[in-house]
N, C-alpha and C positions, 0 to 999 in steps of 0.2 A: 841326420832327419833335419827339416830345413820348418822352422816355426810357424803354426799356422796364425795366420793375420785375421783380427775381426775389422770390420772398413765400414763406418757407417759411408752412407751413397745417398748423398743427400741432390734436389733441385734448386739451381737459381733462379726463380723470376720476378720481375717485376724488383728487384731489389732485395726479397727476401729471401730465404730457405724454405722451400715448400717441399711434400710429400705428398707423390699423387696413388693414386688405385689405379689399376688397368690403364696408364698415361693419362690420366684425365680425373677431376672432382679432385681439386689441388685443396687440401691443409698448410697452412702454412705451421713451419717447425720454430723460426723465431728468427729476431736478427743476427746478422752476419757475427759481429764481434762478438755478440754475448754465446752463441752456439760452440765457433768455435773453442773459446773458452772453458765450456762446458765439456766439450771434447779432448780438451788439453786436462783434464781433470779426471777425466775416469778412464783411463788408462786405452785408448784404442790406440790402433798400431798404423792406419793411415787412413787419409779421410777424399773421398770421391766427392767432385763436386761438377756438377752437368747444367750447362748454360741452357735453359730452356727457353730465353728469349725468343721472340720471333719477327723481329725489328730485323733481321739481316748481321745484326754488330753484336760484337764482343763485350758481355759490361765488364771491361779491365778493373775498371774504376773498383767496385763490388767486391770481382774479384781479388784486388791486389786486399782491399780491406781484411780480404777470411785470411790470404798468405802471409799479411803480417801479427797475424795472433794466434795464429796455426806451429806448434809445437812439435807435430809430428807429421810424415812425408802426406802431401798433398799430389794430390792427381786433380787435374780441372780436363774437362770436354765440353763440348757443345758451340757449335761453329766455327770448328777451326777447319779454314780451306787450303792454307796456304804455310809454308814454310817458315813466314817470316808472321804467322799467328803462331807458331809452336815457339818460336824463338822469345815472341812479346810474353806469351802465358809462363814460361820459363823463366824469363827476368824479372816478372812481378813475383815469382819466391813460388812456383810449380816444381816437384819434383820428377812429375811424372805427364804427358798430357794423353786424352783418351780422344778416339777418332772410330767415326759409324758414317755417317753418310759421304762421309768425302772417301771413304775407302770403300764405299759400294760402287761410289762413282767412277773412282779412279784406283783400281787397287794398285795399280804402282806409285802409288803416292807415298804407300805403306815404305817399301822401299827407298825410295828418298827422304823418308824421314829417318828411318834408321840411322841409313849411311851419313845422313848429319850430325843427328844427336844421338845412336847409339840405341841399340831395342831395346834395351831396360826403361828407358825416357817412353818407348809406345803403348797403348794398351789401347785396343783394337774392342769396340765395344759392340757386341752381337744381338739385339732384342729378338724375341721366339715367340711365335703364337703358333697354339696349334690349330690347323684348318683341314677338316674330313679326315680327320685321325691321323694326318701327319705336323712332324713339325715342320715350320717355314719360318724364314724369318721377316722380321717385321721391319716398315720404315716408311711411316705415314700411308701403311696400310699391309696387305700380306702379298709378299713376292715369292714366286715361284723360285726360291733359292732353298737348298738345304742348309743349316743353319751349320752342321760339321764338316760338309764338304768347305762351309765358308770359312768356317775356322784354323782346317787345315791349310788352306790356301792363303789367310793373313800369316799362317804359321810359315811358311814356306817363303813368304815376300819379309820376313825380320821381326814379326811383331812380337814383344815380349812378354806380352802375358793379350789374356782373353777373359772381357768381360760379359757376361752370360746373365744375361734378363729374361726370367720370363714374365711375359706381357701377361698372361692370365693368371699368375698369380702374386705379382708386383700390388704390393699394398693392403693382398688381403689377408694377411696375418694368418694363414694357413698352413705355414709349411715349403718349402721348396720345393719345385718339381721335380720329384723322386725319377719320375720315367725320364725326365730332360737330362737327368745326371748319369743316370744309366746308359742312355744313347751315347754320351761323351765318353763313358769312365774306359781311360786308358787308354783313349785315342790320339791323345794331345800331348807331346814333351814339355812345352810350355807351361805355366802355373794358369790356371782355372781359378776365375774369381768369380763365386755363385753367386746372383741374387735375386728377388722377388717371394716373399713370402714367409720370409726368418721372423718364425711365430715363439720361440721357448727354447731355451738353449741346449734341449736333446736333437733339436732337429739341426744345430751346426754337428753333434758328432756323425747323426747318418751321414748329410752332405760330405763331409770329410771321408769316411765311410767307402760311399759311393763315388770317389775320386778328387772331390776339388781340392784345391789347395787354399782358398781362402773363401772367406762369409765377409759378405756386404748387406748391407740391412739399415733402414736407417726406423720404419713403426713401430718395432721391437722396443728404439732405444726415446721412443720419445712415448708413447700411449700405452704403454704395458710397466708392469713392475719391475723387467727386465733390465739388467747394465751389460755393458761389453763384461765387465769382472764376472757375472752371473753366466753368462757364453764362457769364456776361459775356465772357469774353474769348473763345469760340465766338461767340456775339454779334457782337462788335465785328472778327472778321475777315470776316464777313458784310455787314461794312456798315450795323448795326443798334444805333444810340445806344443807350448805360446811362451807368447813373451809376459813375464808378471814383475811388475814393479813395486 
């Protein structure tokens, strides 16, 4: 059985790492290099950094600062629109890239990316919000798209993983969206990274039992007493394999 990964997922905004609540109300986590060093020391399995700067340009300089300090696998997303963007992100030290808006606009870009760089390099990010008691894809507003159908489409085009974020739970520290996980359970053949709401180690256990393959979070690791090792130790207690250094 593959080992469950514990993955901080943070946002890059104006040269600093931040955490949001429901994709707003940004709160500073810390400076780039110092935060990366903390993650290095805390036994995380990977790091996801999403560039949310709104100027239309990828902040390669800040992202390279993070990459130079990271000793764990690094996924970078936000603003990627071309194969050349992917090449540059990988050249500065990322191991994987995450795409969202461009995949919605041009799903065949996934196939182009995976054919060029390999499916293991491409993470497709899907943000989800509940609307009139139904799960819908969210991208600068609610779209009339079913997130599971979209994930299956991305899988068929070669995506290596799905990063699934609940907008309603994101930054809430109220637990993952269990209903959303139930909706996805057993439907994908590729790994599912669940994000948004991780509040305590027991949440990680429940998420894996509901079909997630990896656990993403940020608030829990910066604004609570829990560490990545606390999450991993709880997983181990429940016979879920993890990497322990």
